[in-house]
C-alpha positions in Angstrom: 94.5 142.0 -116.6 96.1 139.2 -118.4 92.8 137.1 -118.3 90.9 139.9 -120.0 93.4 140.1 -122.9 92.5 136.5 -123.9 88.7 137.2 -123.8 87.4 137.3 -127.5 86.0 140.7 -128.6 82.8 139.1 -130.0 82.1 137.5 -126.6 82.5 140.9 -124.8 80.1 142.5 -127.3 77.6 139.6 -126.8 77.8 139.9 -123.0 77.3 143.7 -123.2 74.2 143.3 -125.5 72.7 140.7 -123.1 73.2 143.0 -120.1 71.6 145.9 -122.0 68.7 143.6 -123.1 68.2 142.3 -119.5 68.1 145.9 -118.2 65.6 146.9 -120.8 63.3 143.9 -120.0 63.6 144.7 -116.3 62.7 148.3 -116.8 59.7 147.4 -119.0 58.5 144.9 -116.4 58.8 147.5 -113.6 56.9 150.1 -115.5 54.1 147.5 -116.2 54.0 146.5 -112.6 53.7 150.1 -111.4 51.0 150.9 -113.9 49.1 147.8 -112.8 49.2 148.8 -109.2 48.1 152.3 -110.1 45.2 151.0 -112.2 44.1 148.7 -109.4 44.2 151.4 -106.8 41.5 153.4 -108.8 39.5 150.5 -110.2 36.1 149.9 -108.7 35.1 146.5 -107.6 31.8 145.0 -108.9 30.3 145.5 -105.5 31.2 149.2 -105.6 29.6 149.6 -109.1 26.5 147.7 -107.9 26.1 149.5 -104.6 22.4 149.8 -103.9 22.3 153.6 -103.8 24.3 153.8 -107.0 22.1 151.2 -108.6 18.9 153.0 -107.7 20.2 156.3 -109.1 21.5 154.7 -112.3 18.4 152.6 -112.9 16.3 155.7 -112.6 18.5 157.5 -115.1 18.1 154.6 -117.5 14.4 154.6 -117.1 14.1 158.3 -117.8 16.3 157.9 -120.9 13.9 155.2 -122.2 10.9 157.5 -121.5 12.6 160.3 -123.4 13.3 157.9 -126.4 9.7 156.8 -126.3 8.4 160.4 -126.4 10.7 161.4 -129.2 9.7 158.3 -131.2 6.0 159.0 -130.7 6.4 162.7 -131.6 5.4 163.9 -128.2 8.8 165.5 -127.8 11.2 167.0 -130.3 14.6 165.5 -130.9 16.2 168.7 -129.6 14.2 168.5 -126.4 15.2 164.8 -126.0 18.9 165.6 -126.5 18.6 168.4 -123.9 17.1 166.1 -121.3 19.5 163.3 -122.1 22.4 165.7 -121.6 21.0 166.7 -118.2 20.7 163.0 -117.3 24.3 162.4 -118.4 25.4 165.2 -116.1 23.6 163.6 -113.2 25.3 160.2 -114.1 28.7 161.9 -114.3 28.1 163.6 -110.9 27.2 160.2 -109.4 30.5 158.7 -110.7 32.4 161.6 -109.3 30.8 161.3 -105.9 31.4 157.6 -105.8 35.1 158.0 -106.8 35.6 160.4 -103.9 33.8 158.1 -101.4 35.3 154.6 -101.7 33.1 153.5 -104.7 29.7 154.3 -103.2 27.5 157.3 -102.5 26.1 158.3 -99.1 22.4 159.0 -98.3 22.8 162.8 -98.7 24.5 162.4 -102.1 21.7 160.0 -103.2 19.1 162.5 -102.0 20.8 165.3 -104.0 21.0 163.1 -107.2 17.3 162.1 -106.7 16.3 165.7 -106.5 18.1 166.4 -109.7 16.3 163.4 -111.3 13.0 164.7 -110.0 13.6 168.0 -111.9 14.4 166.0 -115.0 11.3 163.9 -114.5 9.1 167.0 -114.4 10.6 168.2 -117.7 9.8 164.8 -119.3 6.2 165.0 -118.0 5.7 168.6 -119.2 7.2 168.0 -122.7 
């Protein structure tokens, strides 16, 4: 106890502040590390994003969107009809993402078939408008 009595008060305050700052930095670093691991666990690799089945479905969606834009621009389809079809295409795209997220970043053949059937229906709408 006699050694503590000679320790200056300013030094004790400084040491306490440094300990608190170190603890705060450690906590912030730990939170960042955990958040980084969580983000990587859900992140798709480039291969998963470019999986052939996903690419086929997404390319078809993009193509149909371009056809809708062309028909709206040329007056063969109203803007409201174009928005409706684009919304349906967006729903197919979202469903594709949901399927892929539940299946390791890719879709299986049955899921691809289901999405293609939905796109076939949208394609018929584009042709008939």
